[in-house]
C-alpha positions as a Markdown table, in Angstrom:
| # | Residue | x | y | z |
|---|---|---|---|---|
| 1 | Unk | -84.2 | 41.4 | 43.5 |
| 2 | Unk | -84.4 | 45.2 | 43.4 |
| 3 | Unk | -82.5 | 47.2 | 46.0 |
| 4 | Unk | -84.4 | 50.4 | 45.3 |
| 5 | Unk | -87.9 | 51.2 | 46.5 |
| 6 | Unk | -90.2 | 54.0 | 45.4 |
| 7 | Unk | -92.5 | 54.8 | 48.4 |
| 8 | Unk | -95.1 | 57.4 | 47.9 |
| 9 | Unk | -98.2 | 59.1 | 49.3 |
| 10 | Unk | -100.7 | 60.6 | 46.9 |
| 11 | Unk | -103.8 | 62.4 | 47.9 |
| 12 | Unk | -105.2 | 63.1 | 44.4 |
| 13 | Unk | -103.4 | 60.6 | 42.1 |
| 14 | Unk | -100.8 | 63.0 | 40.7 |
| 15 | Unk | -98.0 | 61.8 | 42.8 |
| 16 | Unk | -99.1 | 58.2 | 42.2 |
| 17 | Unk | -98.7 | 58.5 | 38.4 |
| 18 | Unk | -95.3 | 60.2 | 38.7 |
| 19 | Unk | -94.2 | 57.5 | 41.2 |
| 20 | Unk | -95.2 | 54.7 | 38.9 |
| 21 | Unk | -93.3 | 56.3 | 36.0 |
| 22 | Unk | -90.2 | 56.7 | 38.2 |
| 23 | Unk | -90.3 | 53.1 | 39.5 |
| 24 | Unk | -90.7 | 51.8 | 35.9 |
| 25 | Unk | -87.9 | 54.1 | 34.7 |
| 26 | Unk | -85.4 | 52.9 | 37.3 |
| 27 | Unk | -86.6 | 49.3 | 37.7 |
| 28 | Unk | -87.5 | 49.8 | 41.4 |
| 29 | Unk | -90.1 | 48.2 | 43.6 |
| 30 | Unk | -93.1 | 50.4 | 44.5 |
| 31 | Unk | -95.1 | 50.9 | 47.6 |
| 32 | Unk | -98.0 | 53.3 | 48.2 |
| 33 | Unk | -98.2 | 54.9 | 51.7 |
| 34 | Unk | -101.9 | 54.5 | 52.3 |
| 35 | Unk | -103.5 | 56.4 | 55.2 |
| 36 | Unk | -105.5 | 54.3 | 57.6 |
| 37 | Unk | -108.3 | 56.8 | 57.1 |
| 38 | Unk | -108.4 | 58.0 | 53.5 |
| 39 | Unk | -108.4 | 61.7 | 52.8 |
| 40 | Unk | -111.7 | 63.2 | 51.5 |
| 41 | Unk | -112.0 | 66.3 | 49.4 |
| 42 | Unk | -113.1 | 68.2 | 52.5 |
| 43 | Unk | -110.0 | 66.9 | 54.3 |
| 44 | Unk | -107.8 | 68.3 | 51.6 |
| 45 | Unk | -109.3 | 71.8 | 51.6 |
| 46 | Unk | -106.3 | 73.9 | 52.4 |
| 47 | Unk | -108.5 | 77.0 | 52.6 |
| 48 | Unk | -110.4 | 75.6 | 55.6 |
| 49 | Unk | -108.3 | 76.0 | 58.7 |
| 50 | Unk | -110.3 | 73.2 | 60.4 |
| 51 | Unk | -109.8 | 70.7 | 57.5 |
| 52 | Unk | -107.9 | 67.5 | 58.4 |
| 53 | Unk | -104.9 | 68.4 | 56.3 |
| 54 | Unk | -104.7 | 71.9 | 57.8 |
| 55 | Unk | -105.0 | 70.7 | 61.3 |
| 56 | Unk | -102.3 | 68.0 | 60.7 |
| 57 | Unk | -99.9 | 70.4 | 59.0 |
| 58 | Unk | -100.3 | 73.0 | 61.8 |
| 59 | Unk | -99.3 | 70.4 | 64.4 |
| 60 | Unk | -95.7 | 69.3 | 63.7 |
| 61 | Unk | -96.2 | 66.3 | 66.1 |
| 62 | Unk | -99.2 | 65.0 | 64.0 |
| 63 | Unk | -98.6 | 61.5 | 62.8 |
| 64 | Unk | -101.5 | 60.2 | 60.7 |
| 65 | Unk | -101.8 | 56.4 | 60.9 |
| 66 | Unk | -100.7 | 54.4 | 57.9 |
| 67 | Unk | -103.0 | 51.5 | 56.9 |
| 68 | Unk | -100.4 | 49.2 | 55.2 |
| 69 | Unk | -96.7 | 48.3 | 55.5 |
| 70 | Unk | -93.6 | 47.7 | 53.5 |
| 71 | Unk | -92.4 | 44.1 | 53.4 |
| 72 | Unk | -88.7 | 43.6 | 54.1 |
| 73 | Unk | -87.6 | 47.2 | 54.1 |
| 74 | Unk | -84.2 | 46.0 | 55.1 |
| 75 | Unk | -83.5 | 44.7 | 51.6 |
| 76 | Unk | -83.5 | 48.2 | 50.1 |
| 77 | Unk | -80.4 | 50.4 | 49.9 |
| 78 | Unk | -82.1 | 53.4 | 48.4 |
| 79 | Unk | -85.7 | 54.6 | 49.1 |
| 80 | Unk | -87.2 | 57.3 | 46.9 |
| 81 | Unk | -89.9 | 59.0 | 48.9 |
| 82 | Unk | -92.6 | 60.8 | 46.9 |
| 83 | Unk | -95.3 | 63.2 | 48.1 |
| 84 | Unk | -97.3 | 66.3 | 47.2 |
| 85 | Unk | -96.0 | 69.5 | 48.7 |
| 86 | Unk | -98.4 | 70.6 | 51.5 |
| 87 | Unk | -97.7 | 73.9 | 53.2 |
| 88 | Unk | -94.2 | 74.1 | 51.7 |
| 89 | Unk | -93.1 | 70.7 | 53.1 |
| 90 | Unk | -93.8 | 67.0 | 53.2 |
| 91 | Unk | -97.2 | 65.9 | 54.5 |
| 92 | Unk | -97.3 | 64.6 | 58.1 |
| 93 | Unk | -98.0 | 61.0 | 56.9 |
| 94 | Unk | -94.5 | 61.0 | 55.4 |
| 95 | Unk | -93.2 | 61.8 | 58.9 |
| 96 | Unk | -95.2 | 58.8 | 60.1 |
| 97 | Unk | -93.6 | 56.6 | 57.4 |
| 98 | Unk | -90.0 | 57.8 | 58.2 |
| 99 | Unk | -90.5 | 57.1 | 61.9 |
| 100 | Unk | -92.0 | 53.6 | 61.3 |
| 101 | Unk | -89.0 | 52.0 | 59.9 |
| 102 | Unk | -85.2 | 51.7 | 60.5 |
| 103 | Unk | -83.5 | 53.6 | 57.6 |
| 104 | Unk | -80.0 | 53.4 | 59.1 |
| 105 | Unk | -77.4 | 53.1 | 56.4 |
| 106 | Unk | -79.9 | 53.8 | 53.6 |
| 107 | Unk | -80.1 | 56.6 | 51.2 |
| 108 | Unk | -83.5 | 58.5 | 51.1 |
| 109 | Unk | -84.3 | 60.6 | 48.0 |
| 110 | Unk | -87.3 | 62.9 | 48.4 |
| 111 | Unk | -89.3 | 63.9 | 45.3 |
| 112 | Unk | -92.5 | 65.8 | 45.1 |
| 113 | Unk | -95.3 | 67.1 | 43.0 |
| 114 | Unk | -96.6 | 70.6 | 43.3 |
| 115 | Unk | -98.1 | 73.3 | 41.1 |
| 116 | Unk | -95.2 | 75.6 | 42.0 |
| 117 | Unk | -94.0 | 75.3 | 45.5 |
| 118 | Unk | -90.5 | 73.9 | 46.1 |
| 119 | Unk | -89.5 | 71.3 | 48.7 |
| 120 | Unk | -88.9 | 73.9 | 51.3 |
| 121 | Unk | -87.4 | 72.2 | 54.5 |
| 122 | Unk | -88.6 | 68.7 | 53.5 |
| 123 | Unk | -85.1 | 67.2 | 53.1 |
| 124 | Unk | -83.9 | 68.6 | 56.5 |
| 125 | Unk | -87.2 | 67.5 | 58.2 |
| 126 | Unk | -86.8 | 64.1 | 56.7 |
| 127 | Unk | -83.1 | 63.8 | 57.7 |
| 128 | Unk | -84.1 | 64.6 | 61.3 |
| 129 | Unk | -86.7 | 61.8 | 61.3 |
| 130 | Unk | -84.8 | 59.1 | 59.5 |
| 131 | Unk | -82.1 | 58.4 | 62.0 |
| 132 | Unk | -78.9 | 57.1 | 60.5 |
| 133 | Unk | -80.0 | 57.6 | 56.9 |
| 134 | Unk | -78.5 | 59.8 | 54.3 |
| 135 | Unk | -81.2 | 62.1 | 53.0 |
| 136 | Unk | -80.1 | 63.8 | 49.7 |
| 137 | Unk | -81.5 | 67.0 | 48.3 |
| 138 | Unk | -84.8 | 66.2 | 46.6 |
| 139 | Unk | -86.5 | 67.6 | 43.6 |
| 140 | Unk | -90.0 | 68.9 | 42.7 |
| 141 | Unk | -91.5 | 67.6 | 39.4 |
| 142 | Unk | -94.4 | 68.7 | 37.3 |
| 143 | Unk | -97.1 | 66.1 | 36.9 |
| 144 | Unk | -96.0 | 65.3 | 33.3 |
| 145 | Unk | -92.3 | 64.5 | 33.9 |
| 146 | Unk | -91.2 | 61.9 | 31.5 |
| 147 | Unk | -89.6 | 58.5 | 32.3 |
| 148 | Unk | -86.4 | 59.8 | 30.6 |
| 149 | Unk | -86.3 | 62.9 | 32.8 |
| 150 | Unk | -87.0 | 60.9 | 35.9 |
| 151 | Unk | -84.4 | 58.3 | 35.0 |
| 152 | Unk | -81.7 | 60.9 | 34.3 |
| 153 | Unk | -82.4 | 62.6 | 37.6 |
| 154 | Unk | -82.4 | 59.3 | 39.6 |
| 155 | Unk | -79.1 | 58.2 | 38.1 |
| 156 | Unk | -77.6 | 61.5 | 39.2 |
| 157 | Unk | -78.7 | 61.2 | 42.9 |
| 158 | Unk | -77.7 | 57.7 | 43.7 |
């Protein structure tokens, strides 16, 4: 029974592929954070101030609904949380995920995909939301990060 979970949100598939490689590399269970209402291309248009993602990211209290759940989250000691960088931080649906479960005593490891933006305040934001958890400094990866690179990194953060 694995004590490590890779939980991820992916809007375009890039973070999904990276998360699958990470889970395989470290022998972890995997869980996709699926929005109750899937994001469309128009929703993801960051240049449109009225797009769904723009509206959510401009409202720090926004909590998009998640359409699925993690079974037995209490069995995990470490949860890697993956996401694309939106507006220099984690998407609001990650905030929903962190508030939906009890992470007390667990280690949360953020990781992200981005064309160039870093994690910004993501780790600090996530620490504030995951009461009682230890949120370690995360890392941004390019979409083509190898299993070896992911495994080496993961071993260093546990």
